[in-house]
N, C-alpha and C positions, 0 to 999 in steps of 0.2 A: 504494500500500500504506500502510495506517495503522499507525503505531507508537505503542504506549502504554507509558508508564513507570509502574510500580507500586511505591509505597513499602510493601513487604510486610514489611520487616525489623523485628524487635522485639528489645529488649535485656533484657527481664525479664518476669516474670509480670504486672507492672502494665501491660503492653502499650504502653509508651513506645517510640516508633520512633527508631532510630538516625538521627542528623542529620549524619553525616559525609559529605562529598562527596569522599572520597579513593578511590583505586582499590579496587574490590571492595565499595564501599558504595553510597550513593545515586547515581543518575544526575542530573547537572545538565543543564539544557537546552542549555547551551553545549557540554558534552561530547558530547551526542547529535548536535548540529549538526555539530561537527567530525568525528565518526565517519562521517557520510555522504559527506564529501568526501575522506576519507583512504583509503589503500590497505587492502584487506581480504583475508582468506583465507576461502574457503567450506569447509564441512565438515558433519558430522552429529554431533549429541549422542550420545556413546558411553556416558557414565556420569555418575551424580550421587551424590555422597557428602555428608558433612557439610561444608558450606562449600567444596566442590570440584566443578567441572564438568570433564568430560573430553570433548574434541571430536576426532573422527577428521578430520584435515585431509588434503589431497592428499599431502603429503610427510612427515607426522609426526603424532604424537598430541600435541595441546595440552592442558595442564593449567592450569586457571585457578581462582582463589579468588573467592568472593563471600560476603557475610555471611549470606545466606539463600537456601537452595536449595528452599524450600517450593514455589514455582511449578513448578519442574522436576519435583519428585517428584509433586505433586498432578496435574499435567497429563500425566504419563507421556510426556515428550518424548524418550525414547530413540529415536534414529533421525531426529528432526526436523532439517530443514535449518537451518544456523546460519551467520551471517556474523560473523567475528571481526576486530576492528580492534585489534590489540595496541598500536599506537603511541598510541592514545587510551584504551585500556582499556575497550572497549565490545564487547558481544556481543548480537546480535539473533537471536532464534529465530522461525522462521516458525510461528506459532501456529494458523494456519488459512489458508484460501484467500485471504482479503483482509486478513489481520491478522498482525501480528508484535509481539513484545515485546522491549524493550531492557533490558539489564542492565549495570551497571558490573562490570568484572572486574579482578583483579590477577594479574599473572604469578605462577605457582606459586612461583618462587624470590625474589620480592620481599619486602621487610619488611612484615609484617602489623600493622595497627593495629586493636585490638579495637573493637567497636561501643561507642558511648556516646551519651548524651543531654546536651546543654547548651543549655537553652532560651535563645533570643535575647531579651535583656531590653531592648535599646535598638537603635534604627536610626540612631544618629548615625554620621557617616562614620568616626570613629576606631574605634568598636566594630566596624563592618562590615569595616574593613581588618584588624583583629586577627583576626576570625573567618575571613576569607579565607585568611590566612596559616596559622592554626592548624588549621582544619577543612576547608579545601579549597573553601569556598563558602558561600553562604547564599541564602535566598529571602525577599524582603520585597516589599511593594507598592512599585512604582517611584515612585508619587506621594509616598509617605512620605519616600523618600530625597531626592527633588528638593526637597521642602519643607524638609528639614533643611539642605540645601546653600544654599538661598536665604535661609533664616532668619538 
C-alpha cells in the first residue's frame, strides 16, 4: 500500500503553508516511519469539522485535531477505514484500493499551537537545532547540512 503525505494546510489568503511539525500539523517522514511500527487502533471516519476529525474506534469514539480538514471534506471520507496511532500522533485513511493518506493529529485534549509560517533562512547546525526545538522539525537537503558540518 502506498502512503502519500500532502502539505495541504494554509495559514492565510496568501497561500503560505504552515511549516510546523508539531502534533496536528505537518507530517515529518520520521513521524510517519515511527507510526508504522507503533501500536495502532483501527476504526472508521465518523465526522469532520473545522480542525477536528472524529473516528469510530472499536471501544470508543476518538476525537483528534488537525490544522486542515480540507482533504477529509473534499474526498467525503465519512465511513472510510482509518488507522490511528495516538502515541505518534498519526492517522492514515484508506483513500482507495491501493492508496492511503497520512495525517498528523493531536489528541483533542492536548494544547493546540496555531499554524504559522517561519521561513528557514539558514541551514547551519545551530539554526537547525533551534528550529527542531521550537517547531518540531525541518526539511532541508541533506547534502547542504553535511557541507555545513564539514565546512
